[in-house]
N, C-alpha and C positions, 0 to 999 in steps of 0.2 A: 504494500500500500504506500502511496505517495503522500507526503505531508503538504507540500506546496508545489503548485504548477503554475507557471506563467504562460498565458496564451497570447500569441502574437499572430494577428490575422491581417490579410490584405496589405502586405508591405509594399507591393507594387514597385519594386525596384528603386526604392528611395533610401540610399545609404545613410545620410545624416539622421533621418528619423529613426532608422533601425539602431544606429549606434547610440542614440540618446536613450532608447529603451533598454538596450543591453547594459548600459551603464547604471541603470537603476539598481540600488542595493537589493531590493526584493526579487529582481530578475536574476541577478548574480547569485543569490543565495537559494534560488528555487531548486527543487530536486530535478525538475525537468522543464524544458521549454517546448511547448507544442505549437506548431505552425499550422493554422487552419486555412491554408491555401492562398492562391493569388500572390505568390511570393516574388516573382521576378519580372512580371510584365510592367515595365516602367523604364525610366531613363538610365538606370544603373543596374541592369540585370546581372552582369557578370560579377560586379563588386559585391552585391548583396548575396548571391549564391555562394561565393567564395568565403565570405565572412561566416555565414551560417554553417557551411560544410566544415569550417575550421573548428567549430564547437563540438564536433564529433557526436558522441552518444548523449550529450546533454540536450540534444534536439531530437524531437519526434516530428516527422513530416507528414502532413495530410495534403492531398491534392485539391486544387480548385479548378474552376473552368478556365481561367486565364493560363494556368500552368499547362493544362491539356492543349489549349489553343496554340501555345508556343511550339509544342512538339508537332502539332498538325500543320502549322505554318511552315515549318522546316521540311515537312514532307510534301508541300505543294498545295495545301489548302489554306489560303490566306485568312487571317482573322479580320473581323469587321472594324477593329480599332488599329489605327496607324502605328501607335507606339508598340503594340504587340508584334506586328510584322517586323518592325525594325529590331526589337529586342531579340526575336527569334534568330535573326541573322548574326547576332553578336555571340551567341552561346557556343561553347565548346561541346564536343561529343559527350564528355562526362556530365555536363550539365543536362543535356537532353536525355541521357540515360537515366539520371536521377529523377527528372521530372516525369518521364514516361512510366516510372515504376511506383509513383506515389499512390497510396491507397485512397479510396473514397472515404473511409472511416477508420478510426482507431478508438478502441475502448480501453480505459484505464480505471483503476480503483483509487479514489482519492479520499483522504481523511475528511470526514464530515459530510461528504457528498455521495459516497457510495460509488456505484458503477457509472462512469461518465463516458458518453460517446461524443467524440469530436468529429466534426464534418465541416465542409466549406459552406454549403447552402442548406441542404437537408440530407438526412441519411440515405435517401434514395436517388439523389440527383445533385450534381455539382453546380447547377445554375438555376434551380428552382427558387422562387422568391417567396419568403415568408417574412412578415413584419411584426412589429410590436403589437399592432392592432389587427392582425390576421384573425379571421373568424375561426371558431373552434373546429368546425367541420373540416376545414382545410388542414389544420394542424393534425387532426385525427388521420386524415389520408396520408400525410407526409410521414407520420410515425407508425403507421399500421403494422409494419413488419418488425418493429422493435420489441425485444423481449421485455417482460415486465421488470426484470432485474435492473434495466437501465433507468436510473432515477433522474439523470441530468443529461441534457444535450447542449453542447457548446458549438456554436457556428460563427460564421462571418458573412461575407458576400455582399451585404447591403451597406456596409461601411457606417452603420449607426449602432452604437452600443445600447443594449437593453437587457433586463432580466424580467421574466414573467413566468407564471405558472400556466401549464397546459394540462388540465385534467390530472392534477397531482404530480406532474413531472415538471421539473425546473428547466427552463430554456434560457440560455445565455448567449447573447451576441457580443463578441469580444471587441467590436469596433474595428477601426482601420489604423494601421501605422502610417501608411504613406498617402492615402487618399481619403481623409476624413470628411464626412458630410456633417455640418452642424457646428463646427468650431475647429480652429487650427490646433495643432499639437498631435502627438502620437497616442492613440487610444489603444489600450490593451487591458487584459484582465488577469487577476491573481485569484487562483482557486485554492481552497483548503485553509481552515475547515469550512469557511463560508465562501462568498463570492464578492470580490471587490472590483468594480469597474474603475479603471485608472486612466489618467491622462498625464503624459510626460510633456512638459513644456520645453521648448528649445528655441534658439534664435532662428526664427523662420526666415528673416531677411538673409542671414548668413547662409542658411541651408539652401535657399533658392539660388543665391549667387554661386555657391559651391557646385550644385548640381549642374547649373547652366555652364559653368566653366569646365567641368570634368566630363560631362556627357557629350557624345557625338550625335545624339538624337537631334535632328534639325530643328524641331520645335520644342526643345527642352525648356527654354525660357517661358514660353506660353503655357506649357504643361505644368510647370511648378507654380506659376502664378495662379492657375486655376485650382490645382489640387492641394499643394502644400499650404496655400493660404486659405484653403477651405472656402472657396467662392460659393459653393452650393450649401444652402441651409438644409437642415433635416426636414423641414416642412416641404421644401421644394423636392427633395429626394423622395419623400414618401408619396408625393403626388405623381411623380414620374414612375415609380415602381408599382403603384396601385393596380394598374391594368394587368400587370404580370402576376399579381396576387389573386387573379381570378375574379376581380370585381367588375 
């Protein structure tokens, strides 16, 4: 059983944000760091993957739709997002091998929470949208195949942190490290024995300048201005995602 687990989701290839979170004492002291997908699709994919790989067994990797799309893009099926197609071309073969092998879910036992399932979007689909206000019937469909022993589900994908109960099961969205909706900073979650939604503040101006200088992505400056500065509010993001939530 694990005592403390740090959950880092939706890093999206932003090295300064990742480094800020990894420097957090509670992350450094955690028994394990779990990545819940969309790790490298962004302006610094190689740098982010190399830093995380360097942490070895301290990191547990779960795949997201953007990770899968990077592999597919290199095989000739372009992604719909420009930065993903660019990022796919930057990756080495060892990066692609790692991303191709990422599991859809991982289940761990954590002190105070019991059996916890980690996924990117939902346990059955790496790009299905569920939100803090998703209706109960849709949650029931998404969780239909889960064993009763799984008492907590931790996800990411929509870049907005939340906790809520779903028919006696706790659901946690860890937020986003590199593309937050609703406020600048790197959002992550600490598990055990309870759940703490956390935000790491860092110098956003310096981070934007650094990514723009270091990345060869042609639109890096515009990308970081939009995402690192959290141009999109949570209200705007919820409105955009709502149709994909079956409403």
